[in-house]
C-alpha positions as a Markdown table, in Angstrom:
| # | Residue | x | y | z |
|---|---|---|---|---|
| 1 | Unk | -79.0 | 95.6 | 130.3 |
| 2 | Unk | -81.4 | 93.8 | 128.7 |
| 3 | Unk | -85.7 | 94.0 | 130.9 |
| 4 | Unk | -87.0 | 92.3 | 133.0 |
| 5 | Unk | -89.2 | 88.8 | 132.3 |
| 6 | Unk | -91.3 | 86.8 | 133.1 |
| 7 | Unk | -94.1 | 84.5 | 132.7 |
| 8 | Unk | -98.0 | 85.3 | 134.0 |
| 9 | Unk | -99.8 | 82.5 | 135.2 |
| 10 | Unk | -101.6 | 82.2 | 132.1 |
| 11 | Unk | -99.0 | 81.5 | 130.4 |
| 12 | Unk | -98.7 | 84.9 | 128.9 |
| 13 | Unk | -95.1 | 86.7 | 128.8 |
| 14 | Unk | -94.9 | 89.4 | 132.1 |
| 15 | Unk | -92.7 | 92.7 | 131.5 |
| 16 | Unk | -92.3 | 94.3 | 135.2 |
| 17 | Unk | -93.1 | 97.8 | 135.6 |
| 18 | Unk | -90.8 | 99.6 | 138.6 |
| 19 | Unk | -92.4 | 103.6 | 140.1 |
| 20 | Unk | -90.6 | 106.2 | 138.5 |
| 21 | Unk | -92.5 | 109.0 | 140.4 |
| 22 | Unk | -96.1 | 110.2 | 141.4 |
| 23 | Unk | -97.6 | 113.2 | 139.7 |
| 24 | Unk | -97.5 | 115.6 | 142.8 |
| 25 | Unk | -100.2 | 118.0 | 140.5 |
| 26 | Unk | -102.7 | 115.1 | 139.5 |
| 27 | Unk | -102.4 | 113.7 | 143.6 |
| 28 | Unk | -105.2 | 113.5 | 145.7 |
| 29 | Unk | -104.0 | 112.1 | 148.5 |
| 30 | Unk | -106.8 | 109.7 | 149.0 |
| 31 | Unk | -104.2 | 107.3 | 150.3 |
| 32 | Unk | -105.5 | 104.2 | 147.6 |
| 33 | Unk | -102.5 | 103.4 | 146.5 |
| 34 | Unk | -100.9 | 103.1 | 150.4 |
| 35 | Unk | -102.8 | 101.1 | 150.6 |
| 36 | Unk | -102.8 | 98.1 | 147.9 |
| 37 | Unk | -98.7 | 98.4 | 147.9 |
| 38 | Unk | -97.3 | 95.3 | 150.5 |
| 39 | Unk | -93.8 | 96.7 | 150.6 |
| 40 | Unk | -93.3 | 100.1 | 151.7 |
| 41 | Unk | -93.4 | 102.0 | 148.7 |
| 42 | Unk | -94.9 | 104.7 | 149.6 |
| 43 | Unk | -95.8 | 107.6 | 151.7 |
| 44 | Unk | -97.2 | 109.9 | 153.5 |
| 45 | Unk | -95.9 | 114.0 | 152.6 |
| 46 | Unk | -97.6 | 117.4 | 153.3 |
| 47 | Unk | -97.5 | 119.4 | 150.1 |
| 48 | Unk | -98.1 | 123.6 | 150.6 |
| 49 | Unk | -100.4 | 124.9 | 148.5 |
| 50 | Unk | -99.3 | 128.7 | 146.9 |
| 51 | Unk | -102.0 | 131.0 | 149.0 |
| 52 | Unk | -104.5 | 130.4 | 152.2 |
| 53 | Unk | -107.5 | 130.2 | 152.3 |
| 54 | Unk | -111.0 | 132.3 | 153.9 |
| 55 | Unk | -109.4 | 131.7 | 157.2 |
| 56 | Unk | -106.2 | 133.4 | 156.1 |
| 57 | Unk | -104.4 | 130.2 | 157.4 |
| 58 | Unk | -101.6 | 128.3 | 154.9 |
| 59 | Unk | -103.4 | 125.8 | 152.7 |
| 60 | Unk | -101.8 | 122.2 | 152.8 |
| 61 | Unk | -102.3 | 118.9 | 151.5 |
| 62 | Unk | -101.5 | 115.8 | 152.1 |
| 63 | Unk | -99.2 | 113.6 | 148.8 |
| 64 | Unk | -98.1 | 110.1 | 148.1 |
| 65 | Unk | -94.5 | 110.3 | 147.4 |
| 66 | Unk | -92.4 | 106.9 | 146.5 |
| 67 | Unk | -90.2 | 106.9 | 149.5 |
| 68 | Unk | -88.1 | 103.9 | 148.7 |
| 69 | Unk | -88.8 | 103.0 | 145.3 |
| 70 | Unk | -85.8 | 100.4 | 145.3 |
| 71 | Unk | -88.9 | 98.0 | 146.5 |
| 72 | Unk | -91.1 | 97.8 | 144.1 |
| 73 | Unk | -91.6 | 94.7 | 142.7 |
| 74 | Unk | -92.8 | 96.0 | 139.5 |
| 75 | Unk | -96.7 | 95.1 | 139.9 |
| 76 | Unk | -98.7 | 97.8 | 139.0 |
| 77 | Unk | -100.9 | 98.2 | 141.9 |
| 78 | Unk | -100.5 | 101.4 | 142.9 |
| 79 | Unk | -101.5 | 102.3 | 139.0 |
| 80 | Unk | -104.4 | 99.9 | 139.3 |
| 81 | Unk | -106.2 | 102.2 | 142.1 |
| 82 | Unk | -105.2 | 105.1 | 141.2 |
| 83 | Unk | -108.6 | 107.9 | 139.9 |
| 84 | Unk | -106.4 | 110.3 | 139.1 |
| 85 | Unk | -103.9 | 108.5 | 136.8 |
| 86 | Unk | -100.7 | 109.8 | 138.5 |
| 87 | Unk | -97.7 | 107.4 | 138.3 |
| 88 | Unk | -95.7 | 106.8 | 136.4 |
| 89 | Unk | -94.0 | 103.5 | 135.5 |
| 90 | Unk | -91.4 | 101.9 | 133.4 |
| 91 | Unk | -89.7 | 99.1 | 132.2 |
| 92 | Unk | -86.0 | 98.5 | 133.5 |
């Protein structure tokens, strides 16, 4: 299968890169990528951390997850707004 290609508004070549995964060990759960994606590709999930905080509670955090990769259009907007560079994209 050959890669999907297109043309930018300026006439240059463009190859979309679709989301493969999010590296959760880098993700801080800020939600920037979630807000920029209008196609419902991502969702915020709980990420349990090992250990407890100073109050004896289990530590937890939210991170992004790829919920609907089939909805991705390959624009990479999520990766461009991510300060932690945790999105992995690939051309198909």
